[in-house]
C-alpha positions as CSV (number, residue, x, y, z in Angstrom):
1,V,-1.2,7.0,9.6
2,R,0.5,4.0,11.2
3,P,-2.7,2.4,12.4
4,F,-4.3,2.9,9.0
5,L,-1.4,1.1,7.3
6,L,-1.2,-1.6,9.9
7,D,-4.8,-2.4,9.4
8,I,-4.4,-2.6,5.7
9,L,-1.4,-4.9,6.1
10,D,-3.1,-6.9,8.8
11,C,-6.0,-8.7,7.1
12,R,-8.2,-6.8,4.7
13,W,-7.1,-8.4,1.5
14,R,-6.9,-12.0,2.7
15,P,-9.7,-14.1,1.1
16,N,-10.4,-16.2,4.2
17,G,-10.3,-13.2,6.6
18,Q,-7.2,-14.4,8.5
19,R,-5.2,-11.8,10.3
20,A,-1.4,-11.7,9.8
21,A,1.5,-9.4,10.2
22,T,2.7,-9.9,6.7
23,M,1.4,-9.7,3.2
24,E,2.0,-12.2,0.4
25,Y,2.0,-11.1,-3.3
26,G,-1.6,-12.3,-3.8
27,D,-2.8,-10.2,-0.9
28,F,-0.7,-7.2,-2.3
29,K,-2.2,-7.6,-5.7
30,N,-5.7,-7.7,-4.2
31,F,-4.9,-4.5,-2.3
32,V,-3.6,-2.8,-5.4
33,N,-6.7,-3.8,-7.4
34,D,-9.2,-3.0,-4.7
35,C,-7.7,0.5,-4.2
36,G,-7.8,1.2,-7.9
37,L,-4.0,1.9,-7.9
38,T,-3.3,0.5,-11.4
39,D,-3.3,2.7,-14.4
40,Q,-1.2,3.2,-17.6
41,V,1.8,4.1,-15.5
42,F,1.5,1.8,-12.5
43,T,0.5,-1.5,-14.0
44,F,0.2,-4.9,-12.3
45,E,3.7,-5.7,-13.6
46,A,5.0,-2.6,-11.8
47,A,3.1,-3.7,-8.7
48,R,4.9,-7.1,-8.9
49,E,8.2,-5.3,-9.3
50,V,7.6,-3.1,-6.3
51,F,6.6,-6.1,-4.2
52,A,9.8,-7.9,-5.3
53,K,12.1,-4.9,-4.8
54,V,11.0,-4.0,-1.3
55,Q,11.8,-7.5,0.0
56,Q,14.8,-7.8,2.2
57,E,17.7,-9.7,0.4
58,Y,18.0,-12.3,3.1
59,E,14.4,-13.4,3.0
60,D,13.5,-16.7,1.3
61,I,9.8,-16.3,1.6
62,A,8.0,-13.6,-0.5
63,R,6.2,-11.9,2.3
64,M,6.0,-8.2,3.0
65,S,6.6,-7.0,6.5
66,F,5.1,-3.7,7.8
67,G,8.3,-1.8,7.0
68,E,8.3,-3.2,3.5
69,F,4.7,-2.4,3.0
70,V,5.4,1.2,3.9
71,E,8.2,1.2,1.4
72,S,5.8,-0.1,-1.2
73,I,3.4,2.7,-0.5
74,V,6.2,5.2,-1.0
75,A,7.3,3.5,-4.3
76,I,3.7,3.5,-5.6
77,A,3.4,7.2,-4.8
78,A,6.6,7.8,-6.8
79,F,5.3,5.8,-9.7
80,K,2.0,7.5,-9.8
81,Q,3.4,11.1,-9.4
82,P,6.8,11.1,-11.1
83,A,7.2,14.8,-10.5
84,P,10.9,15.3,-9.5
85,F,10.4,18.6,-7.8
86,L,7.4,17.6,-5.7
87,P,8.6,16.3,-2.3
88,L,8.1,12.6,-1.9
89,R,6.3,13.1,1.3
90,Q,3.7,15.2,-0.5
91,R,3.3,12.5,-3.1
92,V,2.7,9.9,-0.4
93,V,0.1,12.1,1.4
94,T,-1.7,12.7,-1.9
95,L,-1.8,8.9,-2.6
96,L,-3.1,8.3,0.9
97,E,-5.7,11.0,0.8
98,T,-6.9,10.6,-2.8
99,Q,-6.7,6.9,-3.4
100,L,-6.1,4.8,-0.3
101,L,-8.2,6.4,2.4
102,P,-11.4,7.0,0.3
103,R,-11.3,3.3,-0.8
104,V,-10.8,1.7,2.6
105,A,-11.8,4.3,5.3
106,H,-15.3,3.0,5.5
107,K,-14.0,-0.3,6.8
108,Y,-12.2,1.3,9.7
109,K,-13.5,3.2,12.7
110,W,-10.6,5.7,12.6
111,G,-11.2,7.0,9.0
112,K,-12.6,10.4,10.1
113,K,-9.8,10.8,12.7
114,F,-7.1,10.3,10.1
115,R,-8.6,12.9,7.8
116,Q,-8.5,15.5,10.6
117,Q,-4.7,14.9,11.3
């Protein structure tokens, strides 16, 4: 899963194709939109809130590191499946398998390998 998330964070939603180890809000919004993550529960306003809340308190620049990006995926999974008795891990796996991987796996050579794990 880590290579999959690193590749997403790395460059796929930057308009000029630059690679970077962080993601700004515009990139995050593009990622959320391209993956079809928004709905009546998880809106763009909720996405903006997730982006802001995962930021480390000491950071002046609104950029998401890899760890913060992983936190945002977990938060999105909790938003999209607010089932208190379903383990968070299962909600994250469901989000990855049903929404993220199908939307972006074709861009990456490891897509089939991830599905087999």
